[in-house]
Structures are given as C-alpha cells and as structure tokens.
C-alpha positions in Angstrom: 114.0 108.2 -59.1 114.7 105.5 -56.5 115.1 101.9 -57.6 112.4 99.4 -56.5 112.5 98.5 -52.9 114.5 101.5 -51.8 111.9 103.7 -50.1 110.7 100.9 -47.9 114.2 100.4 -46.6 115.2 104.0 -45.8 117.9 104.1 -43.2 119.4 100.7 -44.2 122.8 100.8 -46.0 122.9 100.4 -49.8 124.8 97.1 -50.3 125.4 97.7 -54.0 124.5 95.5 -56.9 123.8 91.7 -56.7 127.1 89.9 -57.3 125.2 87.2 -59.3 123.2 89.2 -61.8 124.3 92.8 -61.3 120.8 94.1 -60.5 120.5 97.0 -58.0 117.0 95.7 -57.0 118.2 94.3 -53.7 116.0 94.3 -50.6 118.1 94.6 -47.5 117.3 93.3 -44.0 114.6 90.7 -44.5 114.0 88.6 -41.4 114.2 84.8 -41.8 111.1 83.1 -40.7 110.1 79.5 -40.1 107.1 77.6 -41.3 106.4 75.4 -38.2 107.1 76.1 -34.6 110.3 74.2 -34.2 112.3 76.7 -32.1 114.1 79.8 -32.9 116.2 80.3 -36.0 119.3 82.4 -35.5 122.6 82.6 -33.7 122.8 81.8 -30.0 124.3 84.3 -27.5 124.7 84.4 -23.7 122.4 86.7 -21.8 123.6 85.6 -18.4 125.0 82.6 -16.6 122.2 80.2 -17.4 120.2 81.9 -20.2 120.8 81.9 -23.9 119.1 84.2 -26.4 118.8 84.0 -30.2 119.8 86.8 -32.5 117.6 86.6 -35.6 119.2 86.2 -39.0 118.5 88.8 -41.6 119.0 88.5 -45.4 119.5 90.8 -48.3 117.5 89.4 -51.3 117.9 90.2 -55.0 114.5 90.5 -56.5 115.8 90.1 -60.0 117.4 86.7 -59.7 116.2 85.5 -56.3 119.7 85.2 -54.8 120.3 85.7 -51.1 123.1 88.2 -51.3 124.1 88.0 -47.6 123.0 86.7 -44.2 123.7 88.9 -41.2 122.6 89.8 -37.7 121.5 93.3 -36.6 123.6 93.3 -33.4 127.1 91.7 -34.0 128.3 92.8 -30.5 126.8 89.9 -28.5 128.5 87.4 -26.2 128.2 84.6 -28.8 128.0 81.0 -27.9 130.8 79.0 -29.6 
C-alpha cells in the first residue's frame, strides 16, 4: 500500500525519507504562498529586455516532523537575474 500523500502526488519524483526524522511521509511540490499581497515570492528571471518574471518556489514537506526537506523551482532552465 502507498504511504500517505503518495497518490495525490503521482508523477512527482520520490525524494526519499526525511533527513531529519527518517519518515517517508514527505509531500513533494507544495507551492509557497503569502498571507498579504506584498508582491511575488520566488526567484526572478528575465523574460525580455525590460520584463522580469518570477518563478514560484516549491517545497517538499515532511508531515511527520514538519521539516521543509527542500526548496526548488519547477523550471530551472530560466534566464535568471543575478
């Protein structure tokens, strides 16, 4: 039987156990949100000469201990602003 949280994330890679507590109950690819409208949260990238987009940050979360196992972006092949 699947571990909790696996069916909802079909197609996402199994990242393995939590490095903090060893649990395999890790939910991959949760989108970071913001409470108030203060702008976008994410990494900036160039979409043209004058325009900049924001690639949202995603997180893998351990449901057993509450640790954020990793932060990542869905598309790492952007023209990132340094």
